[in-house]
N, C-alpha and C positions, 0 to 999 in steps of 0.2 A: 418491469423496467424496459424502457425502449432501447432496442439494440444500438441505435445511433448515439444516444446519450451515453450509454455505457462505453461505447467505442471512443467517444470524445474524451471522457473522463480518464480512461486507461491511457490513451495516447498522450494526453496532457501530463499525466503523472509520470510517465516514463520519458518523455521528451524534455521536460522542464530542466533536469540537470544538464542536458546537453547544450542548452543555450545560456548557461550560467555566465559564460564569458562575455555575453552581450549586456550584462547588467552590472550594477555596482559590485565590485569584488567583496566576497564574504570573508571576514577576517578568519585566520587559521584557527584561533581558539573556538570560534562559533562552529566552524565546520567539524572540528574535533569533538566538541560536545554533542553535536547532532549525530555524528557517526557512532560515538560511544553509546548514546542513548538508543540508537537504532539497533546496535548489536545486543544490548540488554533486552530490548523488546523482542528481538528475533529469538534470542536464547530462551526467553520465558514463554512466548506465545507461538513461535513458529511463523510469525508475520512481522513485517517491518512497519515503519510509520506510515508509508504510503498505503499499504494494505489496510491498516486500521482506519485511516482517513477515508478511503473509498468505502470500507464496510459501514462506517458511520453515515456517510453521505447517501449511500444506496440502501441502507438498512438491510444488508445482506452480508453473508460471510464471504469476504473476498480474500484470495491468497494468490500472489504471483508465483510462489514456489509450487503450489499445487498445480497451477496452470502450466508452469514450465516443465514439471515432471510428467505432464500429460495424465495426471490422475483425475482429471475432471475439468469442470468449467472454471473460469476465473472467479466468478461469484456464484454462490449457491444461496437459494432462499433459506432463511432460517435465522439462527442466532448470530447477530452481527458481532458479538464479542469473541467469536471463534471457539466457543466452548461447545462440546458435544452434549453437554448436560441440558436437560429441559429447563426452561426458565421458571 
């Protein structure tokens, strides 16, 4: 994966919520459903929706929590589903 493309994907994923006020307002029930779903995803997999989207797009195992905790790189080559088991 090219470092520039990875950087742009990560930057877009994390800055998109900051510009939400510039777009059409998202209704509260939709935001609540997204937040609830993201909480369930994180509890089950240790990764949020953005991490799963980036993992699928890059076909790597991406985790913002792993990166924030300085346990490794943002994305690792390997199983994009985030499982340590062999496919």
